[in-house]
C-alpha positions as MATLAB code, in Angstrom:
seq = 'MATGGARPGSLTPRRRRRRTSAIAGDDAGEEVEQPRQEGDRISLLPNDVIHHILSFLPTADVFRTRGLSSRWRALHDAVPTLAFSLPGGGGGGAGRRGPAVSAKQFCAFVDAVLRLSRCTDLARFHLDLPYFTPELESELESKLGSWLSSATERRVKDLRVELPRTEFLYAVPRLVRDCTSLVELRLCGGRMGLKLPGRAPNWASLRVLSMAYLRLTDDEMGLVFVGSPALESLELRCCGGVARIKVLSRRMRELVIDGWKHWSPGDPRLEVSAPHLQTLRLRGSFPRMSLTVAEASSVAEAELNFSMTIGVGDRFDNYKWPRNLARGILQKLCNATEFVVGCWFLQVLSLLENGDLPPLLPNCKSLILNTRCQSLECHGILNMIESSPQVEKLVIKMIQPFRKQLEFDRDCKALAISTHSTHRYSGPLKRKNKLKCLDQHLRRVDIVQFDPRDRRSSSFLGLVEFILEEARVLDKMLINTCKVKDDGSNSVKTPNPRRLLEVSRSIRRHRRASENARVVLLTRKKRIILF';
ca = [
      21.343  -51.300   33.197;
      23.169  -50.215   29.874;
      24.245  -46.633   29.770;
      22.033  -45.744   26.803;
      18.808  -47.625   28.283;
      15.748  -46.055   29.120;
      14.672  -45.042   32.521;
      12.241  -46.906   34.627;
       8.707  -45.791   33.567;
       9.989  -43.615   30.617;
      10.057  -44.332   26.901;
      12.711  -41.710   26.397;
      16.277  -43.134   26.080;
      18.993  -41.614   28.379;
      21.400  -39.412   26.803;
      24.669  -41.238   26.271;
      27.628  -40.272   28.183;
      31.331  -40.399   27.072;
      34.620  -39.779   28.609;
      36.517  -36.664   27.366;
      40.119  -36.083   27.535;
      41.861  -33.151   29.143;
      42.621  -31.741   25.752;
      38.867  -31.023   25.570;
      39.241  -28.955   28.763;
      37.645  -31.618   31.086;
      39.395  -33.766   33.797;
      40.376  -37.213   32.471;
      38.013  -39.829   33.477;
      35.022  -37.411   34.193;
      31.713  -38.240   32.505;
      29.936  -35.097   30.974;
      26.674  -35.113   29.330;
      26.684  -34.257   25.615;
      24.107  -31.800   24.229;
      21.875  -33.284   21.446;
      23.061  -31.173   18.550;
      20.203  -32.256   16.419;
      17.695  -30.365   18.676;
      19.301  -26.868   18.269;
      20.432  -26.466   14.695;
      20.095  -22.602   14.907;
      23.071  -22.325   17.213;
      25.144  -24.138   14.558;
      24.604  -21.222   12.069;
      26.957  -18.433   11.396;
      26.405  -15.318   13.295;
      25.507  -13.302   10.076;
      22.560  -15.890    9.279;
      21.323  -15.793   12.890;
      21.372  -11.893   12.788;
      19.354  -12.130    9.581;
      16.788  -14.426   11.177;
      16.533  -12.292   14.377;
      15.971   -9.313   12.220;
      12.410  -10.651   11.367;
      11.568  -10.999   15.140;
      10.073   -8.241   17.400;
      12.951   -6.629   19.319;
      11.110   -7.714   22.773;
      11.285  -11.334   21.557;
      15.007  -10.917   20.410;
      15.883   -9.578   23.915;
      14.472  -12.631   25.542;
      17.152  -14.749   23.859;
      19.741  -13.147   26.015;
      18.932  -15.637   28.664;
      19.879  -18.617   26.495;
      23.758  -18.232   26.802;
      26.628  -16.130   26.741;
      26.820  -16.581   22.958;
      23.301  -15.550   22.491;
      23.783  -12.387   24.640;
      26.606  -11.328   22.318;
      24.205  -12.187   19.350;
      21.440  -10.015   20.751;
      23.886   -7.216   21.474;
      24.981   -7.068   17.900;
      21.674   -7.376   16.150;
      21.705   -4.614   13.492;
      17.613   -4.011   13.548;
      15.755   -2.493   16.473;
      12.032   -2.100   16.375;
       9.905   -0.666   19.551;
       6.158   -0.410   19.596;
       4.287    0.531   22.727;
       1.531   -2.166   23.134;
      -1.486   -0.830   21.228;
       0.109   -0.012   17.980;
       1.014   -2.365   15.027;
       4.800   -2.245   15.001;
       7.431   -4.569   16.125;
       6.702   -4.713   19.916;
       4.288   -6.550   21.838;
       1.374   -5.833   19.425;
      -1.940   -4.626   19.880;
      -2.902   -7.692   21.995;
       0.160   -7.658   23.959;
       0.398   -7.484   27.629;
      -0.106   -4.216   29.420;
       2.838   -2.271   29.634;
       3.278    1.285   31.392;
       5.069    4.113   29.689;
       7.880    3.961   32.378;
       8.338    0.185   31.515;
       8.466    0.914   27.970;
      10.933    3.747   28.091;
      13.055    1.577   30.417;
      13.249   -1.145   28.085;
      14.163    1.008   25.139;
      16.769    2.544   27.131;
      18.039   -0.877   28.300;
      18.226   -2.262   24.714;
      20.213    0.889   23.347;
      22.628    0.685   26.235;
      23.399   -3.061   25.705;
      23.477   -2.738   21.804;
      26.968   -2.764   20.412;
      25.880   -2.531   16.829;
      27.679    0.458   15.145;
      25.817    0.192   11.832;
      22.048   -0.089   12.387;
      20.244   -1.431    9.441;
      16.736   -0.576   10.753;
      15.417    1.448   13.623;
      11.638    1.479   14.093;
       9.732    3.331   16.928;
       5.931    3.149   16.927;
       4.170    5.120   19.764;
       0.365    4.670   18.807;
      -0.837    6.924   21.820;
       0.250    9.103   24.524;
      -0.126    8.659   28.239;
       0.214   11.946   30.280;
       3.389   10.410   32.002;
       4.813    9.542   28.598;
       3.929   12.895   27.061;
       5.684   14.816   29.778;
       9.097   13.214   28.929;
       8.590   12.386   25.513;
      10.661   15.177   23.846;
      13.743   14.383   26.026;
      13.265   10.509   25.358;
      12.759   10.943   21.574;
      15.744   13.122   21.275;
      17.800   10.561   23.228;
      16.636    7.548   21.221;
      16.985    9.100   17.836;
      20.435   10.411   18.807;
      21.542    6.916   19.542;
      20.271    5.751   16.275;
      21.788    8.417   14.206;
      25.212    7.914   15.949;
      25.146    4.328   14.815;
      24.632    5.410   11.176;
      21.053    4.008   10.935;
      20.047    3.355    7.224;
      16.246    2.710    7.833;
      14.451    5.076   10.230;
      10.719    5.129   11.008;
       9.149    7.220   13.632;
       5.453    6.888   14.182;
       3.591    9.141   16.639;
      -0.141    9.539   17.628;
      -2.436   11.720   15.172;
      -3.090   14.397   17.787;
      -2.652   18.131   18.242;
       0.734   17.344   19.840;
       3.636   19.162   17.826;
       7.000   17.727   17.647;
       9.988   18.872   15.302;
      12.277   16.359   13.753;
      15.590   16.699   15.778;
      18.502   18.332   14.111;
      20.484   15.051   14.012;
      17.865   13.236   12.058;
      18.099   16.154    9.556;
      21.825   15.833    9.252;
      22.013   11.892    9.112;
      23.937   11.203    5.886;
      23.409    7.510    6.485;
      19.861    7.443    5.854;
      18.622    5.400    2.906;
      14.870    5.047    3.986;
      13.037    7.645    6.199;
       9.292    7.400    7.367;
       7.847   10.087    9.536;
       4.245    9.712   10.690;
       1.748   11.391   12.976;
       2.020   13.940   15.913;
       1.539   16.677   13.276;
       5.410   16.549   13.227;
       6.982   19.491   11.292;
      10.451   19.309    9.759;
      11.321   22.722   11.109;
      14.017   23.303    8.702;
      15.994   26.320    9.701;
      16.405   28.026    6.413;
      18.739   25.193    5.004;
      18.214   21.842    3.361;
      18.567   18.632    5.221;
      21.770   16.577    4.728;
      20.197   13.248    3.301;
      22.871   12.495    0.689;
      22.107    8.774    0.553;
      18.186    9.150    1.100;
      16.240    7.224   -1.533;
      12.862    6.583   -0.056;
      11.012    9.245    1.978;
       7.359    8.770    3.509;
       5.732   11.504    5.351;
       2.289   11.003    6.993;
      -0.079   13.218    8.865;
       2.468   16.151    8.669;
       2.218   19.773    8.355;
       4.425   20.958    5.530;
       5.154   24.249    3.496;
       6.223   24.847    0.038;
       9.591   26.096    1.190;
      10.220   23.047    3.376;
       9.349   20.824    0.325;
      11.782   22.659   -1.774;
      14.353   22.117    0.730;
      13.786   18.422    1.010;
      14.424   18.029   -2.650;
      17.562   19.956   -2.513;
      18.980   18.083    0.462;
      17.925   14.636   -0.857;
      19.948   14.519   -4.334;
      19.537   10.549   -4.484;
      15.805   10.596   -3.732;
      13.784    8.028   -5.806;
      10.522    7.593   -4.186;
       8.281   10.142   -2.090;
       5.072    9.358   -0.475;
       2.804   11.907    1.129;
      -0.092   10.330    2.989;
      -2.823   12.499    4.588;
      -0.519   15.549    4.724;
      -1.234   19.084    4.053;
      -0.224   22.816    3.734;
       1.814   22.325    0.505;
       0.351   23.980   -2.578;
       2.935   22.750   -5.137;
       5.075   19.913   -5.585;
       8.001   20.574   -7.981;
      10.245   17.632   -8.716;
      13.224   18.343  -11.171;
      15.550   15.599  -10.271;
      15.973   12.915  -12.899;
      16.440   10.373  -10.172;
      13.033   10.554   -8.732;
      11.001    7.719  -10.068;
       7.854    7.468   -8.151;
       5.578   10.100   -6.207;
       2.531    8.782   -4.075;
      -0.073   11.196   -2.633;
      -2.224    9.122   -0.516;
      -5.047   11.438    0.798;
      -4.831   15.005    1.589;
      -5.691   17.254    4.762;
      -6.735   20.720    4.407;
      -4.775   22.653    7.481;
      -3.832   25.874    5.777;
      -6.050   28.896    5.403;
      -8.113   29.668    2.099;
      -9.292   27.170   -0.494;
      -6.877   24.043   -0.795;
      -5.011   23.520   -4.070;
      -2.275   21.356   -5.114;
      -0.141   21.439   -8.297;
       2.205   18.721   -9.152;
       5.034   19.277  -11.650;
       7.469   16.474  -12.464;
       8.776   16.302  -15.823;
      11.088   13.326  -15.352;
       8.716   11.246  -13.029;
       7.851    7.642  -13.993;
       5.192    6.710  -11.752;
       2.347    8.927  -10.281;
      -0.052    7.512   -7.711;
      -2.956    9.591   -6.455;
      -4.857    7.643   -3.710;
      -7.289    8.127   -0.786;
      -9.704   10.909    0.259;
      -9.243   14.540   -0.913;
     -11.352   17.508    0.119;
     -12.942   19.542   -2.595;
      -9.817   21.196   -3.996;
      -8.001   22.284   -7.104;
      -5.801   19.367   -8.060;
      -3.744   19.807  -11.143;
      -0.933   18.072  -12.903;
       1.299   20.737  -14.675;
       3.955   18.567  -16.080;
       4.256   14.833  -16.155;
       5.262   14.012  -19.773;
       7.495   10.992  -18.626;
       4.946    9.088  -16.441;
       4.626    5.726  -17.716;
       2.353    4.322  -14.901;
      -0.460    6.274  -13.534;
      -2.809    5.508  -10.542;
      -6.014    7.709  -10.202;
      -7.620    5.799   -7.482;
      -8.792    8.743   -5.157;
     -12.173   10.503   -4.282;
     -13.104   14.003   -3.647;
     -15.736   15.583   -1.693;
     -18.485   17.058   -3.954;
     -19.913   20.451   -3.187;
     -23.706   21.217   -3.089;
     -23.326   23.839   -5.796;
     -21.581   21.203   -8.183;
     -25.014   19.577   -8.662;
     -26.451   22.780  -10.060;
     -23.498   23.196  -12.463;
     -23.702   19.795  -13.972;
     -20.628   18.636  -12.168;
     -18.504   20.889  -14.341;
     -15.783   21.195  -11.870;
     -15.018   17.368  -11.399;
     -15.426   16.797  -15.205;
     -12.682   19.442  -15.816;
     -10.449   17.900  -13.090;
     -10.663   14.593  -14.502;
      -9.818   15.806  -18.218;
      -7.149   18.084  -17.121;
      -5.203   15.198  -15.206;
      -5.756   12.836  -17.982;
      -4.578   15.283  -20.799;
      -1.125   15.718  -18.829;
      -0.834   11.747  -18.510;
      -1.278   11.132  -22.310;
       2.229    9.360  -22.479;
       1.486    6.756  -19.879;
       1.151    3.063  -21.002;
      -0.482    1.793  -17.637;
      -3.568    3.302  -15.859;
      -5.088    2.291  -12.510;
      -8.522    4.045  -12.214;
     -10.889    4.009   -9.271;
     -14.692    4.229   -8.765;
     -14.987    7.928   -8.205;
     -12.790    8.724  -11.389;
     -14.949    6.280  -13.395;
     -18.031    8.054  -12.169;
     -16.839   11.370  -13.222;
     -15.865    9.940  -16.610;
     -19.329    8.556  -17.046;
     -20.667   12.134  -16.979;
     -18.649   12.880  -20.173;
     -20.625   13.071  -23.264;
     -19.585   12.690  -27.004;
     -18.333   16.273  -27.342;
     -16.518   16.124  -24.008;
     -14.901   12.555  -23.750;
     -11.581   12.134  -22.073;
      -8.336   13.241  -24.016;
      -6.895   10.558  -26.294;
      -4.409    8.182  -24.395;
      -2.317    6.850  -27.452;
       0.247    4.876  -25.446;
      -1.882    3.068  -22.889;
      -1.474   -0.700  -23.238;
      -2.864   -1.739  -19.876;
      -6.098   -0.550  -17.989;
      -6.568   -1.769  -14.335;
     -10.111   -0.596  -13.288;
     -11.467   -0.651   -9.760;
     -15.099   -0.647   -9.789;
     -18.403   -1.868   -8.117;
     -19.736   -2.254  -11.893;
     -22.679   -0.068  -11.346;
     -24.529    1.065  -14.284;
     -22.979    4.579  -13.806;
     -19.431    3.079  -13.644;
     -19.973    0.906  -16.635;
     -20.227    4.005  -18.823;
     -17.149    5.498  -17.398;
     -15.295    2.207  -18.152;
     -16.227    2.474  -21.878;
     -15.341    6.067  -21.960;
     -11.848    5.220  -20.645;
     -11.670    2.317  -23.100;
     -12.799    4.557  -26.054;
      -9.929    7.168  -25.125;
      -7.297    4.091  -25.107;
      -7.217    2.752  -28.587;
      -4.142    0.781  -28.173;
      -5.040   -1.161  -24.864;
      -4.080   -4.741  -25.084;
      -4.990   -5.982  -21.498;
      -8.009   -4.906  -19.419;
      -8.265   -5.845  -15.704;
     -11.701   -5.120  -13.901;
     -11.270   -5.444  -10.043;
     -14.598   -5.531   -8.293;
     -14.277   -3.449   -5.195;
     -15.887   -5.160   -2.026;
     -18.194   -4.700   -0.382;
     -20.437   -3.100   -3.051;
     -22.354   -1.358   -0.259;
     -19.589    0.886    0.639;
     -20.138    4.358   -0.376;
     -17.783    7.045   -1.715;
     -17.998   10.787   -1.195;
     -19.351   11.100   -4.620;
     -22.155    8.610   -3.873;
     -23.838   11.045   -1.760;
     -25.195   12.693   -4.913;
     -25.935    9.389   -6.869;
     -29.598    9.660   -6.227;
     -29.897   13.194   -7.785;
     -27.543   12.054  -10.548;
     -29.606    9.099  -11.249;
     -32.900   11.095  -11.556;
     -31.089   13.478  -14.135;
     -29.654   10.870  -16.109;
     -32.644    8.546  -16.182;
     -34.819   11.324  -17.106;
     -32.692   11.876  -20.269;
     -32.262    8.138  -20.906;
     -28.519    8.572  -21.236;
     -27.619    5.625  -19.357;
     -30.830    3.195  -19.613;
     -30.787    0.095  -21.640;
     -27.944   -1.889  -23.208;
     -24.273   -0.508  -23.381;
     -23.661    0.754  -26.891;
     -21.544    3.175  -28.948;
     -22.030    5.095  -31.889;
     -18.656    4.397  -33.223;
     -16.449    1.212  -32.961;
     -14.000    1.193  -30.247;
     -10.575    0.764  -31.859;
      -8.912   -1.066  -29.005;
     -11.864   -3.579  -29.157;
     -11.672   -3.917  -32.756;
      -7.821   -4.140  -33.248;
      -5.931   -4.645  -29.971;
      -7.478   -5.967  -26.877;
      -6.501   -9.708  -26.277;
      -6.896  -10.306  -22.490;
      -9.661   -9.423  -20.057;
      -9.440  -10.299  -16.394;
     -12.340   -9.801  -14.155;
     -11.332  -10.064  -10.536;
     -13.460  -10.717   -7.277;
     -16.723  -11.014   -9.050;
     -19.561  -11.896   -6.586;
     -22.471  -13.225   -8.565;
     -25.339  -11.465   -6.628;
     -28.356   -9.896   -8.107;
     -27.526   -6.258   -7.353;
     -24.603   -6.034   -9.650;
     -25.015   -9.066  -12.056;
     -27.071   -7.114  -14.621;
     -24.483   -4.451  -15.028;
     -21.591   -6.855  -15.024;
     -23.325   -9.274  -17.537;
     -24.049   -6.163  -19.846;
     -20.329   -4.998  -19.776;
     -19.310   -8.727  -20.495;
     -21.751   -8.938  -23.367;
     -20.498   -5.649  -24.802;
     -16.746   -6.787  -24.841;
     -17.582  -10.199  -26.178;
     -19.454   -8.731  -29.075;
     -17.049   -6.087  -30.018;
     -13.507   -7.539  -29.243;
     -12.423   -9.135  -32.485;
      -8.951  -10.094  -31.443;
      -9.742  -11.283  -28.085;
      -7.669  -14.425  -26.952;
      -9.012  -14.999  -23.312;
     -11.327  -13.678  -20.769;
     -10.824  -14.884  -17.169;
     -13.763  -14.299  -14.657;
     -12.451  -15.111  -11.156;
     -15.555  -15.397   -8.808;
     -15.486  -15.301   -4.945;
     -17.988  -15.102   -2.147;
     -17.958  -11.972   -0.051;
     -18.670  -11.889    3.772;
     -20.746   -9.227    5.261;
     -17.779   -7.375    6.438;
     -16.485   -7.175    2.786;
     -13.771   -9.651    3.044;
     -13.285  -12.849    0.825;
     -14.811  -15.924    1.986;
     -13.273  -19.442    1.466;
     -16.649  -20.667    0.381;
     -17.502  -20.997   -3.294;
     -20.351  -18.688   -4.518;
     -23.909  -19.908   -4.732;
     -23.620  -22.677   -7.463;
     -27.096  -21.851   -8.846;
     -26.014  -18.227   -9.356;
     -22.816  -19.498  -10.951;
     -24.951  -21.495  -13.407;
     -27.091  -18.740  -14.231;
     -24.233  -16.380  -14.891;
     -22.313  -19.119  -17.020;
     -25.545  -19.702  -19.154;
     -26.026  -15.960  -19.697;
     -22.526  -15.525  -20.819;
     -22.616  -18.566  -23.200;
     -25.714  -17.041  -24.953;
     -23.451  -13.977  -25.841;
     -22.232  -13.816  -29.405;
     -18.390  -13.608  -29.705;
     -16.727  -11.274  -32.212;
     -13.653  -13.416  -31.860;
     -13.908  -17.114  -32.641;
     -10.559  -17.833  -30.834;
     -11.658  -16.250  -27.660;
     -11.757  -18.400  -24.541;
     -13.904  -17.512  -21.663;
     -13.005  -19.184  -18.266;
     -15.020  -18.878  -15.178;
     -12.654  -19.552  -12.221;
     -13.771  -20.656   -8.671;
     -11.790  -22.025   -5.658;
     -12.565  -25.396   -6.551;
     -12.930  -25.703  -10.222;
     -12.193  -24.073  -13.598;
     -15.160  -23.856  -15.838;
     -14.414  -23.257  -19.599;
     -17.358  -21.516  -21.078;
     -16.127  -21.305  -24.601;
];
């Protein structure tokens, strides 16, 4: 039988054998099996490229490559990214659905990887501990100190530590506070405190800082800014304790406040002062609190996608407090060119009457409005448009599911009774005066995630009708439709064709102020040009 022939009963040809010389390190005349190089192309790549590929894999999977060969053992030991997640979290370990691992096994695995690692410059070190077990909590402090010490000694650049959101208190180790190599730092959970001993941290290279579920003080925040001269982005998610955030650095570009916790005694309040900031984002849920923007003259992009709890007394005060809060924030953001506004803010703006409209936003060119397109929010949309005379692009994002309630919605029934009794919001959408942006500037309108169901169609079509009848220079209106599942996620199915036909017929009947305007109804399967 020929050497390259197939084995009996097999369709797979034999691997060819060849004689190699002693120069290659083999005995002359000995037949050796040659590996099929075409089946393992990854091993042919340079080490730097393989390291880059391995950096996208969970550390537990990368660790298994040690069993391939001696070369792969060396590759693993030099990988510059390490991510550990105790199963049950969402980080880089086994994941939420991974096999059951005890706390001792997890700690032993982390210790083994750090002991074998020969990388002296870590690009990333992530540690995700989503829960505590009694055995892990008893030795957590010593283990955390050891692991973070190992990361800082290797000049880590991207460090993330996520602990459970419990009453357990843990201070950031001194080695982390003095790690000059950090470029990104993310601390989450455990009500972790910075515990700065009266001096600023030494974060000379830090550019991105994210802190979540932490208790902070005004003094600590001031020291953070002093010790981070290169800081460009700061995110505070569900933190608390701070009453004032004052950013004086010209390098600071973005501030994100995503939710707020009331941990300090007294009435919660927060004042933001950042004269050189370019982006300000207010998101998430806030308690009833005094939220003010003292200085933000350089902000070009503002996101006001947050909600606040409404007190019982606010109903009897005609919602004076949220109205003043909204006006005060917009007044300080008058130089912004792009706004992202959420449902709660639109509901508050809908309460403003002619003599109490939002302040003028003369530089706003782009409006992104997150809404469920209820009647109450539609008037808030028009109030926002009226205060933005230079708007050229309007994006209306339909929030799904529309059944989801905000904190402000608890008072919607009482609010609807009072508004309907005065007929302020009944009937078609109208304005006494021409809206300048619709008359001269608005050229593009995008309506995203519209689900043509009965509960919202009337308000939506009323808003579309108003824009088409008033926008004299409109070039294009794109309506992107989708079908929404009961859980609020988008379905791959096309919305009900009959409802789409009714919506398209209704829009076609509207009078257009701009003869050049194109109205396009976009589904997953087709593009319907209405005009």
